[in-house]
N, C-alpha and C positions, 0 to 999 in steps of 0.2 A: 504493500500500500504506500503510495507517495504522500508526502506531507506538504501542505501548502507553502509556497516559497516565503510568506511572510512569518512563518513560524520556525523559530530556532529552539532546538532542544538542548538541555543540559541536565546534569545530576549533582545533587549534593546530599551527603548523608543518607543515601539509598532512596531518595525521592527524586523522580523525574519532573522537570518543570518545562513548561512551554512558554516561550517567550514570543509574544506577537508584536510585531511593528509594521504598520502599514501607513497609508497617507493620512489616516484619521486619528489614530491612537496607538498607544502602547498598552499591553496588558500582559500579565503573568498568571499562569494557571499551574497548579499542582495536580499531577495525576493521582496522588495520594488524597483521597476525598472527592476528586472530581471538583476541585476547589479554586475558584477564581480568587486571587490574592491582590491583584492591582489593576486599576484601570485608569489611565492618564490620557485624557482626550488632548489632542494637539491644538485644539481651539483655544485653550487657555493654559495647557501644560500643568495642570493642577490635579493631583491625585484625588480620586473620589472615594477610594475604600480605605478603611483603616485596618492596619495589621499590627497586632501587638508586638513590640520589641522583644518580648519575652515568650512569644509563640514557640511552642515545641515542634520543630521541623525535622523530625527523624523517623516518624511513623509510629512513635509510642503512644500518641494521643492525637485526637483531632486538633487541627490548627486553629489558633485563636485570631479571629479577624476574617477580613474578606467576605466571601459569600459561601458559608457552610451549606450543604445540602441536608435538610432534615427530612427523613423518610425511613419507615412507613408510620412513624408516630412523632408527635410533636412534644418536646420536653419529656416528662415521665408518664405520659398518658398512654400507657401500654397494657393497663389491666392487671398489673402485678405491683408488688411492694416496690417503692422507690429504691432504686439501686439494683434491682434484680436483673434489669436489661439496660443497655446503654441509653443514656439520655439522647433524644433526638434521633433514635434509630441507629442503624448500622451502616449506612452508605458513606458517612463522612469519615470513616476509619478503615477504609479498604482501598486497594489500588484499582483505579479505573483504567479503561483502555480507549484508545482512539478508534472510532468507527469510521470516520471520514472527515475530511477537511478540504476547504476551498478558498481560494481568493476570488472576490467578486469586485465589480466597480464601486461597491459601497463599503467593502470591508472584508473581514475574514470570518468564515464560518467554520465551526468545529462541532462535530458530534461525538459524545463520549458516553460509554456505558459502564456500570460498575461490574465487578467480578462475579457477583452473585446477588440475588434479590430474595432468596429464601434463607431464613435463619431462625433461631429459637425466637418465639414471639410473633413470627409471621412466616407461615408455611404455605404460601399460595404461589401458584405459576403465574408469573408476569415478566414483561419486559419494561425496563426504565431507561430512558435516553435523556441526557442533558444536552441541549444545543446551546452553544455560546456564539453570539455574533458580536465581533469587536469592529466598531465603526465609529461615526460621529456620536452614536449612542451605544451603550452596552445592553445588550438583550440576552437573558437567560430564559430558557423554556425547559421544564422538567415534564417529560411525558411518561405517564403509566399506562401500560396496556394489560388487561386481564387476559392471559393466555390459557387459562385453565377452564374447569367445567363447572365451577361453583362461583357465586359472587363473593366479594370480599370488600371490606371497608378499610380505609387508611386515612392518615393526615400527613401533611407534608408542609415545608416551608423552605423558602430561600431567605436565609437568616443573615441579611446584609448588614455589615457594619459600614456605616458611612463616616469618613473622615471630616471633622470640622475643626475650625481654628480654635474656638473656645465655646464649650457647651453653654456658657452663661449668655452668649450672644444669639443662641439658636431659637428659632421659632418655627413650628410645624403648621402648615395650612393644608386644609382638605379633609381632616378628620372631623366626623360629626357623630351624633347619636351616642350610644351607651358603650362603655367598656367594662371589662372584668378586670379588677385590680388584684393581682397575685399578692401583693404586699399588704392587703387588707382582707385576707381570707376569701378571696374572689368576690368581694362585694361589687355590685353592679352600680356604675356611677356614670354621670354624664360628662361627656367630653367638653373641656373648657374651651371658649372661643379664642382665647389667647393662650395658645399651647406652647408652654415653655417647660424646660426640664430643670427643676430646682431641688430635686432629692431623688432617692433610689426610686426608679420607675420600671415596672414590669406589667404591662397592660395588653390585654387582647381586645382590640376594638372590634365590635361585632358588626358595625356597618362597613362593608368592604369597599372602602373608597377606592375609586379607580385611579385617583391621582392624588399624590401627597407632595408638597414642595418643602424642602429644607431652606429656610432662610437664615442668613447670617447678617446681623445688624440691619435688619429689615429688608435685606436684598436677597432675592432668590439666587440660590446657589446650585442645587440639584433637584431636578424633578423626577419623581418615581411614578411610573404607571404600572398597574397590575391588572392581570386577568386571571380567570380560573380559580380565584381565591375566594374565601368566605370571611376573612379576617385580615386586619392589619395589626401586627405586634410591635410595640414600641418598648424598647429595652435600654436602660443605662444603669449600671450598678452603683453609681456614685461612690461614696466612700467605701462601700462594700468591695470595691476593686482590690483593695488592700489584702483582702482574704482569698483572692483568686490567684492561684500560683503562677499562671502563665500571663499575668497582666500587671502592668506597672500600677503602683498605688494611685497615681494621678492620671492614668490613662483615660479615666472616664471623662476628663475634660476635653478630650479630643475626638470623641466618637459618639455616635448614636445609632442604634439598631432600629431600622424601620423595615419590617419583615413582611414581605407577601406570603400569606399563609392560608393553609386549610387546617382548622382546628376543631370543625364540628362534624367530622366524619364524611368523607367522600365514599359513595358506594359504586362499585363497578360490576356490572354483570359480564359474563363471559363475552369476550371480543370487545367490550367496550374500552374506551380510553379517556384519559383526562390529562390536560395540560395546564400547568401553572406557569405563568410568564411574569417576569419583571423587567421593565425597560428603564434604564438609568439614563437620564438626559442631563447633560451639562447645561446650565442656564447662563 
């Protein structure tokens, strides 16, 4: 299989990386986890994804930052005791393979698939493909196809860490309706009209906004469009970052997770498919 000319491959500590450089952007992808680590549009040469400087990048644990792929469950919602199964599923801790890649007039397209999709906690026949398109925007589409004889349910998310200059200057536009607050025993609350991060935040927004804008100092910085989702998750650990081993104690000041997610059970009959898409637009 030939690799698109815009993709250069290298390896470090047993992980293979894909370095993409085209007329529109630069990006870096780890085949461990099928994990996009960096996206720098050439329109402003500014990184849009946050990667922890303490991220473990040797295959011992999922990489902290970028766009982790959560599948087939979100968080610890797998029906067993917390810790019995890996948080956010098992795709982000295995080696993926390149299915195809190509250069187009608009950018670079890459299709990847995980090594396996059946494991303890999810024993169904299905195919999963992650399509990444690197151009003037960054598009990620995660497709799940039921290849078996019985229906199944699953949850999934593109757990994107966005880089910001200072979380104190960040405002989110586009979120409305109610959210479930994990930090308050999942109490249902109303989304604030002036959405700022001022404390530890872990919220599942039940109104699946199609567009969310990250503003810094009132100016739009990154626009996030989603489809195939039923929730938007917003997360920042605040000072709790100090207790996260692969995150700097003050790393929370420079990141915010805005995740395109399915948290309310997607059901697929045999031969049905579902696609979760997130598009990251520099503004």
